N, C-alpha and C positions, 0 to 999 in steps of 0.2 A: 415639422409640427403637425401636419395633416396625418402623417403615418402614426405618430404618437397618439393623436386624438382618435384615429380609427381603431387602434388597438385598445384604447381606453373604453371606447363605446362598446366594443365586442366584449370586454371584460365585465362591464357593469350590467349589460343586458343578458349575460349568460347565467347569472345567479338568480334563483327564485325565492330564496329565503330573505325576508325583509331586513332583519338585523345584519346579515352578511352583505346584502346589497348596499345598505347605508355605509357600512364600513369600507366596502370596495370603492364606492364613489369618493369617500373622504380620502382614502389613501391615494387614489389615482389623481385627485385634484392637487394634492400636495406635491406629488411627483411631477406632474405636468409643468408646474411653474416653479419648481425648486424652492418650495417654502419650508420654513422650519416647522410651522404648525398649520393644521387644517382642522376644520370641524364642520359637521352638518347638523343643523338644528331642525327639528320637526315641530311645527306650530300646533298648539292645542286650540280647541274651540273658543277659548276665552282670550285669544290673542297673545298668549305667552308661549313658552317652549315646553313641550311634553317629553322630548328626548333630545339628547345631545351626544353625538358620536364624534370622537376625536381621533387625530392621527398626529404622530410626532412626539407625543408625551409618554413618558414611562408610566406604567400602571401605578407605581407607588406615588408618583407626583400627582396623578389624577386623584387618588384617594386622599392626598394631603390637602387638596384645595377645600376651602371652607364649605362651599356648597356648589351645586350644579348651577350653571347659568340659567337665569329666569326670563331672559328676553328684555332686559333693560338696556339703556344706553344705545350704543351703535348696533347691538344685536336686535334691539327693539326697533331701531330705525329701518333696518333691512326688512323686518317683519311688516312694515307699513309701506315699503318702497317697491315699485315694480321695475326699477332700474338699478344697476350696480352702484356700489359706493366704493371708491378707491381713494385712499389717503396715504400721503407720505409719512405722516406721524399722527396716529389716532389720538395721542394724548393731548394734542392741541385743538382737537375738534370739540365744539361746544356740546355735541351729543354724547360724548364719551362719559361713561359712568364710573370709570376707574376700575381697579382690580380688587378682588377680595383677598383676604389673607392667604399666603402661600401660592398665589397665582404667579406664573412666570411673567416677567415684563415683556411687552410686545410693542412694536413701533409701527411699521408699515402694515396697512390693512387693505384687504379686498373682500367685499361682500357681494354675493350674487344670489338673487332669488331663483328658486326652482319652481316654475309654473307649469301646470298641466291642465289643458283645456280650460284656462281662465282661473283655475284655483291654485293657490299656493300649497305645495306639498313639502317644501323644505327650503332651507337657505344654506348656501355654502359660504364659509368664512375662512380666509387665509391670512396669515401674518408672517412678516419677516422673511423675505427671500434669502436664500443661503449666500448669495453673493454680496449681501449688504446693501444693495441698491433698492429703490422703491419699486413697486409693481409697475409694469409698463402697460401701454394700451394693448400690446400683443397678448400679455398675460390675461388681461381682462377679456379680450375676445375669445381666448382659448377656454377660459372657465365658463363664459356664457354659452359657448357651443357644448361644452361638457354638461352644463346644467340642462340643456334640451334633451340630451341622451339620458341624463339621470332621471328626468321627469317620467320618461317612458319606462325606465327600469323600475322605478318605485311603484308606478301603477301596475306593472306586470307582477311584481313581487306581492303586492297587496292582493291582487286578484287571485294569484296562485294560492296564497294562504287561505283566502276565503273559500276557494274551491276545494282545497284539501280538507278544511274543516267540515264542509258540507258532505263531501264524499265519505269522510271518516264517520260522521254521524249516521249517514245512511247505511254504511257497511255494518256498524255496530247494531243498528236497528234490525237489519236483515239477519245477522248472525243470531241475535237474541230471539227473533221470531222463529227461526228455524230450529233453534235448540228447544224452545218452548213447545211449538206446535208439532215438531217432528220427532226429535230424539226423546223428549220426556214422554210423549204419547206412545212411542214404540216400547219404552221401558215399562210403562203401565200395561201395555198389551201382553208383554212377557209375563208380568206378574199375574195378570188375569188368567192366562193359560195354565200357569202353575196351580192356581187356585182351583181351576176346573179339574185338572188331573188329580189333585189331592182328594177331591170329592168322589172320584171314580174308583180309586184304589186305596184300600186300607193300608195304613202305615204303622210300622213298629215305632216304639218310643225313640229309638236312635234315628230312624228316618224322619220322624217329626221334628227332632232337634235340627237335623241337617236342612230340612225344608225351611224352618224358621230362620236359620242363618242365611239362606239364599234370599229370602224375602227382605231381611234386614239389609243385606248388601244392596239389593235393588233400591230400597228406600234411601240408602245413603248416596247412591249414584244420582238419584233424582234431586236430593238436597244439594249435592255438589254442583249439578248443572244449574239449579236455581241460583246458587251463589255466583257462578260465572255470569249469569244473566244480570244479576244485581251489579256486579263489578263493571260490566259493560255500560250499564246505565249511569253508574256513578262517574265513570271516566268521562262520559259524554257531558255530564251535567256539573262537574265539580267547579269549573270556572263560573258558570252561571250561579252555582250555589254560593260562591264567595261574593259575587256581586249582590245576590239577593240578601245575604247576611248584612252587608253594608247598607243596602237599600232599606231593609227593615229597621236597622239600627238608626239610620238618619231620619227615617220617617217618624219613628217613635220619639226621637229627640226633638224634632220639629214640633210635634204635637204637644210634648210635655214642657219644653223650655220656651216655646214661642220665639225661637231664633231661626232665621232663614238659613238653610243648608244647601250648598251646591255640592253634589257628588259627581265625581268624574273618574270612572273606571273603564279602561278600554276593553272592548269585547274580545280582542285577540290576545289577552294576557296569557303568558306562559303558564304551564301547569304548576299548581301549588299542592303540597301534600296537606293532610288534615291538620297536623301540628302548626304549619305555617298559616293556614287559613284561620284556625282558632286563635292563635297568638296575635295575629294582625287585627282580627276583629276585636279582641279584648283591649288592645292598645287604643284603637279608635273609640271604644266604649269609654275607657278611662279618660281619654283626652276630651271627649264631648261632655263627660260628667264634670270635669274641671271647668270647662267653659260655662256650663250651666250654673255652677256654684260660685265661681269667682270672677269670671271675665267681664260680666256686664256687657256682653257683645250683642250686636244685632245681626251678625252674619258670620258664617263659618264655611270654609271651603275644605272638602276632603278629596284628595286626589291620589290616584295610584298610577305609577308610571313604570315602564320597563326601559331601563337604561343599560344597554349592553347585557351583561350577565347578572345584573342586579335589579331588584324591585325597589322602587322608592315610593314611600307612602308619606304624604304630608297632610297635616291638619292645621289650618290657618284661621285665626279669628281676628276681628277688628276691635277687641275689647281693651281693657285698661292696662293690660300687660302685668309683668311681675319680674322679680329678680331671679334669673335662672340658677343662681348659686344656691337657692333654697332646695335644689335637688339633693344636697348633702345634709339637710336638716332632718331631725328625727320625725318631724311632723309630715314630711313629704312622702308618705308611704306610696301614694298613687304614682308619683313621678318615678320613684325608685323601682316600683313594680313594672312600669312600662320599660324602663331602661334594662331591667333584668330579662324581660321577655325578648327584647330586641337582641340582647347578647346571646340568649339561648338559641336564637335563630341564626347565629353566626354573623349578626349585623351590629348596628349601633344606633343610638338615639341622640339627636341633636335638638336642643331647644334654644330658640332665639326669641328674645322678648325685651321690650323697652317700655317704660312708663308711658301710657296713653297711645302706644303705637301697636298694640295687639301682640299676639304670640304666634310663632311658627314652629310647629313640631315636625321633625323629619326623621323617618326611620328608613335606613337603607340596609338591605339584606341580600345575600346571594340566593339565586333560585335553587342552587344545589350547594348546600353548606359543605 
C-alpha cells in the first residue's frame, strides 16, 4: 500500500499542467482503491463545482449524461465537509440527490476533500469497488493520504501556469519592443541612407524605378514587422478581450434591464479563436436579451468553465421560465440562432426551464473543433 501511494505521489507531483494534474490524480485514486469510477471536482467561488474530471467512464457515456454535476446532494455535502464521507449505499442516504438521465447507477461511495493551507482546492469522489464490497477504512485512509499529495500537486500546477503566463507575457513584450525599437529603426536608417545617396548621384529613369522598388520593399518589411508586433499583443490579450467583451455586455445589460448579473470567467481560460469569442459573446447577448424581454428575472448568472477539452458556458436566471419545446416554433428565431451558433462551433446548446423556476442555458463546445 505504501509503495503504491509513494508511486502515486510521485506521479501526481511530476505534472505541471493543471488539467493533466487533475486527470492524473483522478486516475490514480481510482486505481489505488480499485474503484469502478472516480471523479475530482474543483469548487467555484459560489460554492458549486466549476470543473469535474472523471475516470472510469467512456467518453461517449460522459457526453450522454444530461448535464455536468453542479455540486448538489452528496457532492454538495463534501463541498461543505472537512472530513471524508464513506457510505455502503449512497442511495439510502438522505443527502443523496439521485442521478440525472443517462447517468450510470452507483452504490458504494467515498468522498474526500482536498485541502491546501486551510483552503479547499478540490474533492475526490469514488464509487463502487471492483470486488463488489463497500469501501473499507484502509481505502479511506489511502485516499486521505493521496488527497494531501494532491493538494500540493494542484498548488504546484496552478503556480506553474501562472508563472508561464507571466513569463510568456513578458517575453512577448520584450520581443515586440525589440522589433519596434531595434529592427524597425534599423530599416528606417537604411531607407534614410538610400535617400541621401539618391540626392548625391543623379539617376537614370531605370535606376529611379529600381530605387523606388527598393523603398517599397523596405516599407513592406516595416509593415510586416508591425503586423508581427500586433499579433504578439493580440495573442497576449485575447483571453482578456473575451472577458472584457462579457464584462462590457453584462454591465450594459445591468444598466439597461436593472437585473443583477453575476459574471464568472476564469482568468486562466484556454485560448479561443476570434470566431469562438464572437459566437459565444453573441449567444450571451441573445440569452440576456431574452431574459430582459421575457423572464421577469431579478438575477442572472453567466459562467464560463473549462471542463477537460471543452468550454462550458451557462446563463441561468431566476425568472418565470418557459417551455423549451418552443425552440422548434417559427417565432423562436433567437433560440434557434443560438443553437445554430453553438453547432457551428462544433458544440451544442441545451435549455432547461420550468414554469416559475427560471431557465438554464448551457453551451458546450470543444476548444479545438
